[in-house]
N, C-alpha and C positions, 0 to 999 in steps of 0.2 A: 638160698644158695650159699655154700661155704665160701670162705675167703679164697681157698685154693682153687676152687672151680671158677670163681669170679676172675681170679688172676689169669687162669688158663684161657678163659673166654676173651679177656682183654688182649692177651698175647696173640691169640688167633686173629682177632680183628686187626691188630697192628700189622701182622704179617700179610693179611689180605690187602690192606691198603698199600703197603709197599709193593707187593706183587702186582697189583693193578697199575701202579705208576710205572713199574718197569715194563709191563706189557705195552702201555701207551707209548713208552720211549723206544720200543723195539729192542729191548735188551733181553736176550734169550740165554740167561744163565740162571742156575738154581741159587736161591738164597741159602747161605750157610749159617746165617743168624740174623735175628731181628731184636733190637733193644728198644723198649718203650721208654723214652726220656721226656715224655710230655709233661710230667709234673715238675721237673727241674729245668729243662732246657726248651720245652715246647716243641720237640721234634721226636720223630720215630726214625731210628737208624737201621738200615739194612746193610748187611755185609755179603758181598759176593767174592768169588775167588780173586778177582783183580780190580774190583770196584767197591765203592762205598756210596750209599745214597742216603741223604738226609731229607726227610719229608716233614715240612712244618705242619703242625696240627693245631697250633694256637697263633694268635697275632704276635706274641712274644717270640715264638719259634720262627716266624717269618722275618722278624727284625733281626734275629740271631743269624739266620742264613745270609741276609743282606750284609750284615756286619762282617761275617766271615769272608764273603766275596770282596768286600771293600778292603779288608786287611791283606788278603792274598794278592790282589792285583797291585796294591801299593808295594808289598814286599818284593814282588817280581821285578818291579821297576828298579829296586835296589839290589837286584841280583842275589836274592835270598831264596833258597830252596823251599818250596811249598808243595802241598799235594796238588797234582795237576787237576784242573777243572775240565771235565769232559763235556759237561753240559749244565746249564742252570736256567731256571725260570727268571725272567726279568723282574718279577714281583716278589722274589724270595720264597716261593712256595716249595721249591725243591732244589737240591744240589747233588750232582753226580760227580764223584771224584775218583781218581785213580787210587787204588788201595796201596798203602805203604807196607812193605814187609821189612820191619826193622831188624837190624843185627844188634848185638850187644852194645849197650852204651858204656862209654868209658875209654880211657887210654889217651895218649898224646894226640892222636889224629882226631878223635872225637872232640877233645877239649879245644884244640886249635880251631876246628871248624865251628864249634858252638860259640866261642869267643868272637870269631870273625863275624858270625851272624849278629851277635849282640852289638858289635861296633857298627855294622852297617845299618842296623835299625835306628841307632841313637840320634843321628843328626836331625834337627828340626827342619821343616815342619812335619807335623803329623798329617795323616791323610784327611781330606775333607769328609764331613759327615760325622756321625756319632758312633761310639763303641756301644756294644750291646750291654744292657743291664737287665738282670732278672726283674720281673714285675714285683713291685712292692706288696708285701703282705698286709692284710688289715691290721689296724693298730693293736687290737687285742692279741692277735697271733704274734705280732712282733714283740709285744711285751712279754708274753709267755716264753717265746723262744729266747729272748734276752736273759730272762731269769734262769731258764734251763741251761743255757750256755755258760752263764756265770758260775753255776754250781759245778758243771763239768770242768771248767777251767781251774776252779779252786781245788777240786779233787785231783786234778792233773798236775798240781804244783805250780801253777802260774801265779806270780805275784801281781795282784790286781793294781796296786799302786804303781808298779813299774810299767804295766801295760798301759795304763791311762797316761802316764807322763811321757812315755816314748811315743805313743800314738799322737798325742797332742803336739809334741815338738816336731815330729816327722811331717805332720800335716801342713806345717808352715814352710817346709823346704821349697825352694824355687823349682818350678817345672821347666827345667832347662834342657831336657832331652826327650826323645820319643821312647816310650816303653812298649814292648809287646803286650804286657799286661799279665802274663803268666809264663815266663820263660823258665819253667822248671826243667830239670834235666830230662824228665820223661817226655817233654814236648820238643826236645831237640834230638832227633834220631838219625842214625845213618841207615839208609836203605840198603837193599841187597846189592846195589851197584856202587856203594861207597859214597853216595852223595848225601850231605846233611840236609834233612828236611825238617822244617819247623812247623809244628802243628798248632791248632787253636788260635785263630787270628781275629777273634771277635772283640778283643779288648784293647786294641791299639789306641794309644792316647799319649799326651804329654805327661811326663813324670819327672821325678828327681834324678839327678845324675847318678849313673851306675846301677840303677835299680835292676835291670835285666841281668847284668853280670853278677850282682849279689844274690839274686834269686837262683841263678845257676850254681853259685858257690854253696848256698844253703841246702841244695837238693841233690848235689853230686855225691854218690855213695863212696867214691874212692878218695882217700886222703891226698894222694899225689895230684889227682885232678883238681881238687879244691885248692891245693897249694899253688898250682899254675894259675888258676883263675884269680886267686887273691893277689898274686904278684902283678897280674895285668891291671887289676883295680888300683893297686898302690902306685904302679908306674904311671898310670894315667891321672893321678890325683896330685894337684898342686898343693903346696904347703898351706895356702890360705883357705883351701876348701876341705882340709882334713877333718875338722870338727863335724861338718855336715855329712861327710861320707861315713865317719864313725857312727854318727847317729843313725843313718840309714841302714848301715850294716846290722846294728842292734835291732832296728825296727823290722827288717826283713826276716831275720832269724826268729824273732818273737812271733811274727805273724804266721810263719810256717809252723811253729809249734801250736799256735792257736788253731790252725786248720787241722792239724793231725788230731787234736782233741775234739773239735766240734764237727769235723767232717772226716771221720776216720777212714772212709773208703777211698779218699782222694789221693792219698799219699803213695799209692802203689806199694813198692817194697820197703819204703821208709817207715820206720816205726817211731814210737814216742821216745825211746831211748836215743835214737839217732838225732831227732830234732832237739831234744834237751841238750845233747852234747854240742850241737851247732850253736845253740843259744849261749852256752857257757863260753865257747870260743869267741862268739861275736861280742859278748860283754867285755872280754879282755881286749879285743882289737879296738872297740869303741873307746875304751879308757885310754889306750895308747895314742889314739888319734885325737884325743881331746874333746870327745863328745860332750855337749852341754848338759846331757842328762846323766847324772851319776847314780849308780846303783850299789 
């Protein structure tokens, strides 16, 4: 069997599984698309006109669905917009959500709403339970992946000494706030009713101060939006904590560039040139704030 026919058969099987679940749930709508994310996320995702269903097909996927529910329920208590849960299995086998139809990201209204969401997320404590982590790969595969990533990073212009120094220093920052875990601009969207909805709630945990705001800054395409977010960060930073915030600013921008290089499909419309420019900006800001890591 050729790889293309094998892929077609796998896609057909994934669609059949999602369709069977929808029939069991009494959902009588045609599927507009099915994406097999079993290898990375442990789920198969089906999209309907006004709903999205996530079906766990591995134990990791089941843990991911449960972590998503944990994060959304906690966020709702803080009055943060999340995709509405229409139904869910208690054991995490599946999750049916209202589909979000986002409008264009950016502008003062979006920035104000996204910043407000980050501020609402931040106060401790984090929700009880554990965030989702992808399953660890076997040691040999991890070693091969590490070597491959190092080669890509070097070819992409990442300074490995800088990466090691910044990562090591940032890992020592106090975990003084709650972080969404991946508050990229693409995960903070305005729906067609004008409400800000934050997506991807599997990674909520304690983290360093301003991590979510700085992730928004590093991934917002518009310069004016970034300037507004940066000013909020600076206004909320006391003089004594400026070195830590400068270090984290540098670390977040660096990690976003690393992701663009090692996981190129994840950045959406953001390209390497954009991420390199944000790293250059972050280096300058970090120096101004007195970051302990000099480059």
